[in-house]
N, C-alpha and C positions, 0 to 999 in steps of 0.2 A: 708424420704428415704435417704439412703446413696449414694451420687453420685459415690463414688469410687466403691462401690459394683456393681452399675449399669453398670459401665464401664467394670468391670471384667466379668460380665455375658455377655455382648455383645461381648467381645473378645472371651469368651468360645464358644458362638454360631457360631461365625465366623470360629473359629478353627475347630469345628465339620463339618461345611459345606465344608471346604477346604479338611478335611481328606476324606470325602465321595466323593467329586469330585474336586481333587486337581487342574486340569487344565481346568475346565469347562469354565472359562472366558477368556481363551487365544485363540487368532486367530488360532493357530496350531491345537488345539483340535477341534474347529469348523470345520476347513477344513478337518481334518481326519474323523469326523463323516459324513460329506457331501460325501466324497469319498467312505466311506463304504456303505452308502446308495445307491449311484449310482451304485456301484458294485453289490449290491444285486438285484437291479432292472434289470440290464443288464443280470444277470444270469437267470432270469425267463424264462422258456420255452415258456410262452405265448406271449413273445415279438418276437418270430421268425417270419420272413416274408415268410417262406416256408409253405404252407398249408399241411394238411395230404394227403398223396398220397397212392394209392394202391401198395402193394409190387410187386416187379419185379419177374416174374416166373424164376425158375432155368434155363430153356431152353426156348428160344423164340418159340412161337407157329408157326407151318408152315402155311404160307399164300398162299393158292393155287390160289387165285384171284389177288395176288399182281402183278405178272408180266404182266398179261393182262390189268391191270389198268394203267400201266405206259404209259406215252405219247410216241408217236413214236419218234425215234431219228431223229434229223435234222442235216444235213451235216454242218460242220464247216470249217472255213479257216484252211488250213494245213492238212486236211484229204486226204489220199491217196485212190483213187478209181480204181477199176478194171472194165473196160468196156469190156464186153464179148458179142460176136455175135455168135449165134448158128450155122448158115449156112455160115457165113463169118469169120472164125477164123483168116484170114489174117489181119482183122481190129481190133483184140484184142489189148488193150493197157492199160497201167497204167497211170493215171493222178493225179496231185496234185492240190487241190483247191487253187487258187491264193489269194493273200491278198485282192483283190477286190471281192472275192466270186465267181469267174467264173472259168471254166475249158476250155481247148482247146484240141480237138481231131483231128483226121485225117479229119473227115467229118464235124464236128461242131466246128469252130474255137473260138466261144465265146458263151458259154451257162452258164446261172446262176445256181449255184449249192448250195452255202451257204444258209441256211435257209430252204431248201427243204428237204422233206423225200426221202428216196431211191426210192419208187415207183413213186414219182412225177418227179424226175430227169430222171428215165428210160422212163417215158412217154414223156418227153420233147425231149429226145434224139431220140426216135422213129419217132417223127415228123421231126426232123432234118435230120435223115438218110433216110426218105422216099423220099427225093429229089434225091437220088442216088441209093437206093436199093428198091426192091419191097417186101413189108411186112417184114421188118427187125425184128428179134427176138433179142432184146437187154436186157442184164441183168447187173445190177450195183451192185457191191459188195464193201463194205468199207473194204479195206485191212488193214489200220492202222488209228487209231484215233488221231487227234491232241490233245496234252495236253491242259488242261484247265488252264488258268492263272488267278489268283485272286490276288489282291493287298490289303493289310491291312496296314493302317497308323494311325497316331494319338497317343493317349495315350494307347498304348499296350506295352507289355513287348518286343516283337521281331517284329517290323514292317518290311514289305518287300513284296517280290513277292513269291507266293506259287503255285507250279505246281502240278497237279494231272491228272491221266489218268482215263477216265471213266466219270461217271456222275459228274456234277458240285457240289461242296460242298455247304452246307447250311451256314447260317450266323453264327450259334453256332460253326460249324466245322471250319470255317475260323478264327474266333476269338480264338478258342482253339489252332489252329496251330500257331497263333501269340503270344501265351503265356498268353492270357487273358488280361483283362483290368488292368491298373495301378490304384493306389488309387486315382490318379488325374483325371481318366477318368469319364465321365458322361454317365452312362448306359441308361439314359432317352433320349439321344440326338444322339445315333449312327445312321448314315445315309449311303446311298449307292450312289456312282456316277456311272451312267450307260450311255453307248453310245446309243442314240436313233436314230430316222430316220435322214438321211443325216449326220450321225456320230456326231451329236450334243450332248453334255453331258447334262444330267438331274439329279436332286437331287431327291432321294426317301427316304422317312422316314421308320424307322424300330421300332419295339417294343421289343428291346432286354431285356429291364427290365422285360417284361412279361415272357421271357425265363428264365432269371437269377433267378426270384423268383417263377418259376413253376406255372404261372398263365394261360398260353395259349400255348400249344405246336405248334399250327398253326402259331405262330409268328416266328418260325424258318424257314424263307423263303429260297428257293433255289436260289442261286446266278447265274448270267449269266457269260459267259466267259468275261474276262477283266474288271469285276466289280471292283470298288475301295470301300473298306469298310473303313469308317473313324470314329474314336472315338475322339470327341472334349474334351477339358478340362472342368471340372466341374466349377461352379461359385466360389466355395471356392478356387480351384486351381488358377483361374484367379486373384483373389484378392491377393493370396499369391505371385504370379509372379509379379504383379504390385508392391507390397510392396518391394519385393526383388530387382527388377531392378531399380525403381525409387525413392525409400526412403532410403534403406540401403546403397546404393552406395555414397550418398551425406551426410547423417546424421548418423554417427556412434552411435549406441545405445547399452548400456549395461544394462542388467537386473539383479538385485540382491535384496536381502532382508535380514533383521536381525530381531530377536525378543529377548526379555528379559525373562528369566525364574527365578522365585523366587522373594521374597520380594515385591510382588504386583506391580512389574514394576519399583521399585526404583533402582537407580544405585549402591548403596552401598551393597556389598556382593552378587550381582547378577551375573548370568552367561549369557554372551551374545553369542548367536549362530549366526554366519555370514555364510549365503549361498553363494556359489561361484557365481560370476557374469557370465552371459551367454550372449555372443554376437551373435546375429542372423547371419546366413550366407545364 
């Protein structure tokens, strides 16, 4: 066997393989193939976290029982109430619910109003007025409603105070008014701070991820006045913040890379591609 001929045959075979896949053995080609594969997987519709949902009707269906099913309105701090006496109009007056939840009238100097329904407050005032009047006929009318104040903070686009008149907003409505969650927000850990008995704050968990991924509409809970909705940072965001605050400030790091194209990696006659260095900020 001719050794020289064997070498030529081997070189020819290597040349043919290089023509078919010229950059198969280079790191750049492997990285490009991996990126293309990941892009194809991300584009698959089966990877969507939103399940199949029924189509929305063009016009909402009328709900005749919806109004009767709503809970009765409870008086809030800041509501303006009209106190009307049918047989004693000289005692008619308008009162505002104080910050402590009570009202003061000419006959009843200190009666609890906040948290009660209108019929409950009217019954309590009848008992108060019975000490001065015989069989008083009292009617309570909510003249103006106090605005509902909700606070949204944490990892949202526009944190702050949001004021609305009427029913209190839901969790999804409050987060929508705040511009939605940032990329650094953790949708699995959204919680509510609410004032409980004796004005003591308490933490309440939510399931906002069930709303975000259309898994359970009942997770869109109704908020109470003065609730604070807070969106914490995700675990990845916390790691990045730690790196940014405690590592980069003291250890300047520059990232860059280079690779050689041509001649099987030898330096003679090769083209060196140098990527720009990137300094994290």
